[in-house]
N, C-alpha and C positions, 0 to 999 in steps of 0.2 A: 342454415345451408342454401345456398343458391340453388334453386330449384330450376333455372335456365341451364345451367350448367350440367346438372343431373340430366334434364331432358335431352341435350344434346350429347351427352355421353352414351345415352340408350339408344338414341338414334343412330350414332355412330357405329356401336356395336350392332345394332340391327341391318345397318348398310353394309358393313364390311361381311357380315355372315351372308346376306343376300349375294353380294358379290363373289365369295367363295364358293357359294352353292352352285352359282351360274357358270364360272369359269376355271373353276380348281381343276377338275377332271381333264380339259383341253389344254390347259397350261400345262399339267403335269405330264401327259402324253408328250407333248413337244419337248418339254425340258429331259425327259428321260432318255430320248435319241441321243443326247450330247453329254450325259454323266456316267460314270464309271461304274455306280452302283444306286441302289435305291436311297441309300440315306443320303447322298450329294444331290439327288434330284428334289428330296423332300426339302433339303436346306435352302436351295435356290426358290422352290415355290414359297415356302415360308417365307423368305426374306422378299419376295417379291409381293406378298401380300401385307407385309409390314410395312413396306414403301406405299402401298396404296393406300394403308390406313393412315399414313403420315400426310399423304396427299388428297385424303377424300374430299374435304371441301373445294378444292380447285376441281377436281376431276368431276364432281357431281355439278359444279356451276358452268363448267365448260360445254356439256351438251354433246361433246362427242362421243362416240363409242369408245368404252373402257377397254375391251380386248385388245385392241392393237397397242394400246399403251402398255397394257399388263405383259403383252408378249415381247416388245421392245425393251423394259425393263429387266426381264427375264434373260434376254438375249446378252443385254449389258452385263448381267451377273455372271453369267456363264462364259464371257470373254474374259471378265475380271478374274474369275476362278482359274481359266486355263493358263492365263499370264502368271499368275501366281505359282501355279503348280509348276510352270516352265522355268522361273526365275529361282526355284529353291535350289540351292545348292546340292550335290549327291553327297550323301552322308555315307561313311564307312563304318561298318559294325565295330563296336568296341573290343571285341574278341580278338580281331586280329591285329590290333597293337600294344596288347597285353605284352606277348612275349615273342618278338619278331624272330628270334633265333630257335624256337622250338617249333617249326614248321610240322614235324612227324608226329606232333602228338605224344613225345616220349615222357613228357611230365605226367601226361594223364593216366598213361600205360602203368608207370612207377607207383602213382597214387593209387590205382586200383589194385596193383600186387601188395603193396604196403596195407590197405584195408581188407585185402583178402585174407593174407597171414594173421592179422589182428582178429579177424571174425573167426578164423580156425581155433584160435585159443580159448574161444568161449565155450562154456558147456552147450550140449546140442539144445537143452531148454531155453537158454537164453538167446543161442544163435536162431531159434525158429522164432520167436516174439520179434527178436529185432528185424529179422527179414521180412516178416510178414507185415509189420508196421510200416518200415520204412522203405523197403523195394516193392511191395507189393501194394501199399497205400492204405492198409486196413487200419481202423481205429483200435485201441486196445479191447473194446469190448467184443467188436467182430472177431479179433485174433483169439481172444479168451474162447469164444464159442466154437470157432474152427478147432482150437488145439483142446477143447473139452476141459478148461480150467477155468476156475473163479476168475472175475474180472480183475479183483485185487491183487490176485497172484501174477496174472499177466502184466499190470500196472508195475508191481514190485521187480518181476523179471526184467522188463525193460529198462527200469530206472537201474538196477545192477548190471546189465548189459552194457547200456551207456558208459557207465561209470568205469567198468573194466576195459572197454574199447579206447575210452580215452586215455585212461592210463597207460596202456599198451602203446598207442600211437605217440604219446608224450615221450615214454621211453626210447622208442625208436628214433624220434627227432632229437633227442638229447645225445643220443650214442653216434648218429651221423655226423 
């Protein structure tokens, strides 16, 4: 292994760490003024130091102060990010293009009515497990504790409730 390459790598790592320790806080404060959120500011600062790492030999050999160079790179990155954000086309949510003739949500109302009728055809025990699991977000273990039944019973009731619900909905769709 080439020890000079290894030594240079260690020197580069130490140099970039020192550079970060001396300038990161000020650079971050500057960048944060122009970013919509913390993550964007972090990205700009990170990219600035990546570029500094790539140009470290020339930056160190130059003898000029590094901070102005860092701020100029950050400013250029901010400008590029702003241009990119403004050039992106406006996107329209997919839901509005699904069924342009269904502006009133009539389909959703009918689906809810159909599902409500199907749920009412289930036994109260099956309804309770199904509602607690899917509408209130409980796991079968939590639902079993809430209803005071064994976990296996809750799983079984959920299985049979879904089976009965599916069968009823398929029958309704076939009849329509």
